N, C-alpha and C positions, 0 to 999 in steps of 0.2 A: 605223601600225597603228591608233592611236587615231582618226586621221582617217577611216580606212575604217569603223570601227565606228560613228562618228557618222553617216556617210552611210547606213548600213544602218538604224539605229534611228530617225533623225529625218528626216521627209519633207523634200524640198527646199523646199517652200513655207514651212517654218518657219525656214529658214536665212538668209533675207534680211529686211531691214526693210520690204520692199514688199508683203509678203503681206497679203491682206485678211482681215477677221475671219470672214466667212462661210466662206471656204475652210478657215480654221483649225478652226472648229467642225465642219465636215464631215469633215475628216480625223481629228480626235479621235474623232468618232462611229464612223468606220470602224475605228479602232484598238481600241476597247473593245467594239464590237458583237459580234463573233464569240466572243471568249473570255468575255464577261461577260453582256451583255444577252440574247443568244439563249438561253443555258442557263437564265437566271433566268426569262425570259418563258415558256419551254417548261414549266418546272416550274409556273409560275402557271396556265398553260392546263390542265395535268393536274389540278391541285388544284381548279380551277373546274369542270372536267368531272365530277370525282368528286362535288363538292357538288351539281351539277346533277342527277346521277343519284340522289343521296339524296333531294333534294326531289321529283324526278319520281316515284320509287317511293312516297314518302309521299303525294303527291297521288293517284296511281292507287289506292293502298290505301284512302284515305279515300273516293274516288269509288265503289269497289266496295262498301265497307261501307255507305255511305249509301244506295245503291240497294237492298241487301239489307234494311236497316233499314226503308226506306219500303215495300218489297214484302212482307216476311215477318215482321219483328219485331212483336210485340204493342205496342200503345200503352202509355204509362206507367201509365194507369189499369188496364190488364190485367196488366202485369208486377208491379205492387205492389198491396197491399191498399188499395183506395180506395173510400171511401163519403162522400158529402157530409154535412156536419154539418147536421142538420135543426133547425129551430126547434121547440121543445117548450113548449106552454102550461104544462104542469104543472111542468117543470123550470126554466122561464124561461131565463135565460142561463147557467145553471151548467154546461151541457154544452159550452159554448164555452171553449176555453183562453184565458188572458190573454196578449195579444200586445202587445209593445212596438214602436212605430214610431220609428225614429231617422232624423232628417233633418239631416245635417251640412251646414253652409254657411259661406261666407267672402265677405263683401261682395257678396251676391247680390241686388243692388238690383232687377234686372229680373225675377227668377224666384221670389223667395221666396213671393209670394202664391200662385203656381201650385202649388208643391209642398205648401205647408201646406194649402191648400184641398182638394187631391186626397186628402191623408192624412185630413183631417177628414171627407171624404165617403165613406170606406170603409164598406161594408155589414158592420158588425160591432157586436155589442152595446156600447153606450157604456161600461158598467161593466166590460167585459172588454178594453178598449183603452186603452193609454197612449201618447200621442204626445210625443216628446221632440225639441225643436228645439235642436240643438247649434251655437250661433252663435259662430264664432271671428272674426267681423268686427273689423276694426281701425278702421273708419269709424264714429264715434259716431252720426252721423245714420242710417246704415243699421241699426245695432244698435237704435236707438229705433224705427225703422219695423217691424223684425221683431218686437220685443217687443210693440208695439202690436197687430200682427196676431194674435199668440198670445193676447193678452188679449181680443181681439174674439171669437175662437172659444171661449175659455174661458167667456165670458159667455153662450154658447149651450148650455152644459152639456157641452162636449167636455173630456175629461181631457187637457189639453195643457200641457206644461211647457217653459219657456224657460230654457236653460242656457248659461252663458258660463264661460270659463276666464281665469285671469290671464295665461297665455302660450299660444302655439300649439305647445307641445312635442309632437312626434310627429305633427303635422299631423292628417290625418283619422283615422289609427289612434289617436292620442292622444285625440281627441275621443270616438270610439266607446268606447274603453276607459274613459274617465272617466264616460261616460253609464251604462255598465253597473254602476258602483259605487254609484249613487244608491240610497238605501234604498227609494224608492217603486217600484223595478223588481224587487225581489228575488222577488216572487211571479209574475213573468212567465216563461212557459215558452219563448216564441219571440220572435225579434226580426226585423222586416222593415226593410231599409235602403233608403232612396231618396235619391239626390243631389238637389240643389236644383232641377234642371231636369226631374226625372222626375215624371210624373203618372199614377199607377196608376188603373185603372178601379175602380168601386165593388165589383165582385165579386172583386177580386184575392185577398184573404185567403180567401174562401170556396172558391176553386179551388185554392189552394196549401196551406193548412194541413192538410187531410185526409191528405195524403201523410205528414206528420210525425206526426200523432196516431195513425195506424194502422200505422206502420212505425217501430218504435223504433230501427232501425239507420240511418235516413236522417237526415243532419245538415243538408242544404241543398236547397232547391227554388229553382231559378233560372228567371226568366222571360226572354223575348226582348225586346230593345230595338226600338222603332220610332221613326222620326225625323220630327218635325213640320216640319223645314226642309230636307228632303233635296233639294227642288227650288229652293232659294234661289239657288244658284250652282253652277258646275261643281265647285268644291272640295267642297261638301257631297255632290254626286252621286258623286264619286270615293270619298269616305269610306263612303257607303252601300254601294257595290259591295264594298269590302273587308270591312266589318263584316257584311254579309249572308252572305258565305261563312263567316265565323267562326261565326255563329249557326246557319246552315242546315246546315253540314257538321261543323265541328270540335266544337262543343258537343254536337250530336246524336249523333255517333259516340262521343265520350267517355262520354256518359251511357248509351248503349245497350250498349256493350261492356265497359267497366270501371267504370261507376258513378262516374267521376271526370272532372272538367274544372275549369278555372280559374274561381273565383268572379269575376264581372264587377264586383264592388265596389258594385253597386246593383241594385235590382229583384230582390232575392233574400230568402228567409226562412231564417234560421238557427235551429237548436235551440241554445238558450243553453248547455245542458249540454255540447254538443259543442264550443262555443267555449272553455268553461272547461277541458275535458279536453285540448284541443289546446294550451293555454298562453295563451289569450287573444290580443288584438290586439298585434302587435309592429310597431315603427316602424323596423326595421333596414334596410328597403328602401323604395322608393317604390311598391311593389305589395303593400301590406299585405293586400289581398284574396286574391291568389294565394298569399301566404305562409301565411295561415290555412287556405286550401283544401288545400294540400299537407300541412301538418302534421296536419289532421283526417283526411285520407285515409290517412296513414301509421298512424293509430290505428284503422283499420278502418271508419271512417264512410263511408256511401254518399251520392252526390249524384244528384239528379234534375233534368233539364232539360226544361222544358215549352215547346215551340216555339209552341204555340197560345195560350199565356198571354203577352200582349204589353203592354208599358208604353211609353208615349210619352216621348220625350226630345228633346234638342236636340244637333245637331252643331256643332262649331266652324266659324264662317263667315268667319274671318280666317286668313290663312296663318300669321301669328305665333302665334296661339293654337293652331293645329293642330301647328306645329313643336314647341312646348313640350309639348303632350300626347304626341306621338309620342316625344319624348325620354324622358319618364317611362315610357311603356309599353314602350320598348325597353331602356332602361337597367336598370329594375327587375327584369324577369325574368332577365336575364343575371347580375345581381348576386345574385339569389336562388339561381340555379343554382350559382354559385360557393360559396355558403354552405351549400347543402343537399344537394349531390350525394352526398357520403359518408354523410350521415345516411340518405338513401334507400337506398343500397347496403347499409348495415348493418341496415336495418329487418327485423324478424322477423315482423311481423303481416300483411304483404301478400304475395301470391303473386309468383313470379318474373316472370311475364309482365306484371304490372301495373307492376313496377319498370322493366322494359324500356320499356314504353309511356311512363311518366312521364319517364324520363331521356332516352331517345332521341327519341321522337316529340314529346312535349309540349314539352320544353325544347330539346334540342340541334338538332333539325331546324327546328321552327317558330319558336323564339325567337332562334336564333343563325344557323344556316346560311341560312335563308330570306332574312334581311337581307343577309348578307355576300355570298352568291353573286350576288344581283341587282345589287349595286353593283360589286363587284370584276370580275365577268365582263363585264357589258354596258356599264359606264361606264369601265372602266380597261383590263382585259386585252384585250378585243376591239378597241378603238380602237388600242391599242399594236401589235397584230399587223399593222395596216396599215402602220405605220412600219418594221416588221421582217418583211418578207415571207418570211424563212426559217422563221418559225414559222407553222404552219397550224392552223386551228381546223376540225375536221370539221363538215360541214353538219348532222349529227344533233345536235351540241351547240350550234351557233349558231342553228339554225332549228327543227328538228323537236321537240326536247324542250321548249324555251320555248313553242312553239305549243300543245302538249298541256297543259302546266301552266296556261297562260293560259285555255284553253277550260274546264278543270276549275274554275278559280277563278271563272269567270263565272256558274256555275250558280245562285248565290244571288240574282242580280238580273237576271232575264230582260228586264225593261223597259229596261235600260241596255245591252243588247248592242251597240247602234250606237255606244256610247262606248268600246267595249272597247279599241280601239287607243290612244286618248288615255289611257285608264286605265293601260295598260302604261307609256307614256312618263312619266306622272306618278308611278307607283310607283317607277320607276327613279330619279327625282329624290329622292323621299322615302327611298329605300333608302340614300342617302348619309348622311342624318341618323340613320337607324336603325342603320346600321353603326357610325357614330361613337359613338352612345349605347351600343350593345352592347359595344364595346371598353371604354368608360368603366366599364360595369357589371362586366365580367369582370376588369378591372385595378384596380377601385375607385379610379379617378382623381378629379380635382377636383369634377366636377359629379355625382357618383354619387348624392347625396341631394338634388339640386335638385328643388324642388316649386313649380311655378307653377300656380295655380288656373286652369282653363280658362275663358276669358271666355264669358259667355252673354248672349243678347239678349232671350230671352223674348218678351213680347207686342210688343216693338218690331218683330218680324218681320211682324206682322199689318198694319202700316202700309204695307208694300211689296207686299201680296198682290195688289191690283188691278193695279198696274203690272207685277208679275211675270207675271200672266196675259197681259197684252198682249205682253210681251217674248217669251213662249214661242211666239209665232206664227212667229218666225224661228229657224233652227237655233242660231245663236250671235250674241250681240251684247253690247257693253259696256253694262251696265245700272246696276249699283251704283256710286255715287260712292265713290272711295277714302276710307277712314275715317281715314287717317293721311297725314302729310306725306310727300313723296317720299323724303326721306332716311331716314325710319323704315321705309319699305317696301322699301328697297334691301337685298338679301342678296348679299354679295360672294362667298360660297362657291359659290352657284349660278351666278353670273355668270362666275366663273373657270373652272368646269367647262364652262360653255357655250362659252367661248372655246376651251378645249382640244379639245372635241369638234368644234367648227367647223373648227379647223385640221386635225384628223385627217380630217374629211370632205372638205376641199379637197384634201388630199394623195391621198386615195383616188380622188377624181373625176379627178385628173390622171394618177396613176400606178397606181391599183389595178385589180384584175381581178374583185373579188367584189361590186361595187356596194353596199358597205356605206354609201356616202355618203348614200344615200336615208334609211336609218335614222338616221345620225349627224346629218344636217341637221334632221330632225324632232325628234330628241332635244335638239339644240341650241336649237331654238325653245322647247321645253318648259322647259328650264333657264332661258332668258331670261325667259319669262313668269313663272316662279316667282321668279327673281332680282329682277325689277322689281316684284314684289308684286301682279301682276294676276290671279293664278289665282282669287282670290275675287271677281272682278268680272264673270266671264263667266257668262251665263245659258244652261244647257243646254236642248236641245229636249226 
């Protein structure tokens, strides 16, 4: 009887010493596939389809609203009480409020002169402007260079202060918080914040401040970012496409419908009283800007986004720098959501629909679902269904919905529409890092408070301008010399996923019926390009 049971439960190939390993693995796969793999994968498909529908509805909603805003909504200067502050000979500068400019920096050797010079060049009465350079640099040579630059502008009559701290506690949030404690800023009503690579136009304050002076319920005026190096390489062009959608659609819609959006951390002017009422700067997450914005909004303050007020800045041009930035930008919001979701639910000062918008749309869909569904569906679940043909993905979920989402995402950068397909592939690669960072933030795992300052190149970019113009005569070419040794540019996670997708593509090419191998091979190439660190060396047309 026992012998009979053995023959039923154990395949014959396992019963002799001569079986081969490949057959053993194949038989084990068949044994566990039906009772375990198929049900789990089918559940994964259902979850991914549900998340895709949530993201699809969010993008369609945003698309409809932005069209209505552009066609029918009054401009911000019409929605709010707005009147430019006029120069008055009799009153002098007394009708101008005192404004503080804060420029936090950390070892910003390449860009410190740009930001300090732009701040000192703002068109605002000198006696009504205080410029504060918050230098957390650890390199004594760079600290001396920044201090000397501040002294040079001070000798020209500019009220500029150079501030340092003993430690970098709280990183940027800590520096901004310490800056507001200084006695010489107590009489300032507003504070404009610019990161070290940002360069506002001279009329920036004259265009932004009137919204605050004439509307006591407005706490923040946010300007749009523009990028001086967007054409440097394919990496910067991909970033421009993503960020342009954020500014063109997400910020505009939030400002027009709920007077709320996430502060971008720079190129914005805050009412100092609103900062204090909201509890000041906090360093509990790596998105101190979003943290402050949510807390201020829960206290009833309104925000205004000005799409036509633009500030030049710089995009990360190396893949390592971009990866660290995206980790911070993905981990921080997820961690903030974990910390604040119940506080938002219990809040009594804001209306119900604004709570829904902040929790569901702003946080859950955009900061969590958008990252996770992109990676899990298109880089994990969809390839696995090739190996498990019993599980089907409907064509509307695999093709139609992603196509509509992609088209809606591309409206921010029409000039890059020809790069749309590669942008999709690149975003799929980055979604792997964003998903990992999001999970770290939600679970408060090891790297939850990791802060790596984004590398900036500043005027170094100008040295490549002439050569870049020549390179742009062809659609794509390898132009920039790699800045790091090969070992430092190697990214094993991308390479491993590239191998996985390649194997799935090969299997689909031989045995599949859906022709997914076309997408999988293209996605494999993109993973390998990123894995070998060459994404920052390709010059787009």
